[in-house]
N, C-alpha and C positions, 0 to 999 in steps of 0.2 A: 830532604834534598830531592829535587826533581831534575831530570835532564831529558832533553829532547834531541833527536838526531835530524840533521839535514844532510842528505846524501848527494854527492856530486861525483860520479864515477867511482873511484876507489878512495877518494879523499873525503873525509867526513868532518863536519863541524858539529860540536855538541853544545847546546845551550843549557847552561846550568842555572837553576833558580833555587835559592834557599833563604831561610829566615834565621836570624840570630837574636836570642833573647838572654838576658841576665836578670834574675830577680833582685839582685843586690845592688847593681850599678849599671850605668849606661855602657852600651857597646861603643868602643873607641875606633876600631878598625878591623878590616878583614883582608886576607890575602889568599891567593890560590897558586898552585903549581900543577904542571902536567907531566906525568911520567918521571917524577923526581928531578926535573930540570934544575940546574943550578939557579938559585935565586927564586924569588916568588914575585907575584904581581899584586899590587895594591888595588883593592876594589872600592868603588864609590857606591854607596847605597842608592837604590832606586826609590826607596821609601823609608822614612824614619818615624819612629814613635818614641815616647819617653824612655822605654827600657829595651826596645828592640828595633832591628832594621831588616829590611828586605834587600837582597842582592840578586843580580843577574849578570852573567857574563857568557861569552862564547869562546870555547876552546877550539881553535882552528887547526886544520891540517892533520887530523887524526887519520891514520890509515886503516883500511879494512882489507880489501882484496879478496882472494879466492877463499880464504879461511877467516873465521872470526878472529878479531884481535882484541886483547884486553889492554886498556889504558888505565892509569891511576890518576885521578883528579883529586888532589888534596886541598882542603880548605881549612884555614886557621882563622880564628876570631879572637880578638882581645878586648877585654873590658878596660875601663879607665885605670884600673890598678895593675894592668899588664897580666891578669890571669888569662890563661889560654885554653880554648876549646878547639878541638879539631875533628875532622871526619874525612874518611877516604873510601867512599862507596865505589864498588867495582863498576867500571864503565866499559861495557863490551860493545864493540862495533861489529854488527853482524856481517856475515859473509855476503859478498856480492851475489846477486841473483844470476843464475846462468842464462 
């Protein structure tokens, strides 16, 4: 999973890109959530292949500020049999430059 920061004052947007593959069946859907928010958001693939898909989304409004801030961006991916794979890479918004 890759993520890129776009900084705007103390509010940061994070662009997340990832690929999902399953050797046994097709990927059916993917979801993400930010900081354990209630609910999750369904993602549409930006590219599909027979057994894998590529996804990209922007997590908006993450705060940075004078100190670094850690946010959790969780991603869940399901295959056609509802088998679940997940990832929660640490996403640290760096401190604002003085």
